C-alpha positions, 0 to 999 in steps of 0.5 A, a space after each residue: 229463210 226465217 219463218 215465225 209469227 207467219 213471217 217468211 223472210 228471204 235473205 240473199 247475199 251477193 256472191 262477192 260478199 259470201 261469208 261476211 254478214 251473218 244472215 241468221 241475225 238479219 232474219 231475226 231483225 226483220 221479223 222483230 220489226 214486223 212484230 213490233 209494228 203490227 204487221 199481221 201475217 202471213 207476209 213475206 219479204 226479201 232482204 238483199 245484201 249487196 255492194 255499192 255498185 249494185 245498189 247504185 245501179 238500182 238507185 239510178 234506174 228506179 229513183 234517178 239518183 246516180 250514187 250508192 245509198 245504204 238502203 233501198 226499199 221496193 214495196 209491192 203494196 200500193 196505197 188503197 189497192 192492197 185489198 182489192 183482190 179476193 184471196 183464199 183464207 190465208 194469202 201470203 202477202 209479199 211486202 217487197 224487197 229491201 236492198 242493203 249496201 254492205 259497203 255503206 254499212 262498213 263505211 257508216 258503222 264507225 260514224 255511229 260507233 257500232 259494229 258493221 253487224 249493228 249497222 246492217 241491223 239498223 238499215 234492215 229495220 229502216 227498210 222494213 219500216 219503209 215496206 210497212 208504209 213509213 216515210 222519212 221525207 221530213 224531219 219529223 218523219 225521220 225522228 219518228 223512224 229513228 225512234 221506231 228503229 231504236 225500239 226494235 233494237 232495244 227489243 233485240 237487246 242491241 241498245 
């Protein structure tokens, strides 16, 4: 778990993938995205690195799409309701969960001419942006998210 700038980032890796992704870097990537796009802490989120089989099940159950995908984001804040409840002086706001398919990252990395680790980083940034309220339903939104992803990767020295 990473903490910094009031961010708590929990990384969970499917047991069948143990030892494949380097989890320290994954925490750093999620934190850099939160820092770059102004989410004030304290906040917490979870990143789950899993298989195509697991992510396909979640995609089918929650989005009605019976296929694997590279990243899913399940946010906990509903627009207009996040500040309805009275909190103590420094509540930790749980932003949600991001699921990333390691299998998709392995398959997609050569398409973008980068490593599997770099593809995982890109997918985590994308997922965090979704938790922060960004969407990619239109071409313009997709371009904006790609720009934001590139900015975080530049901050991390990966682009």
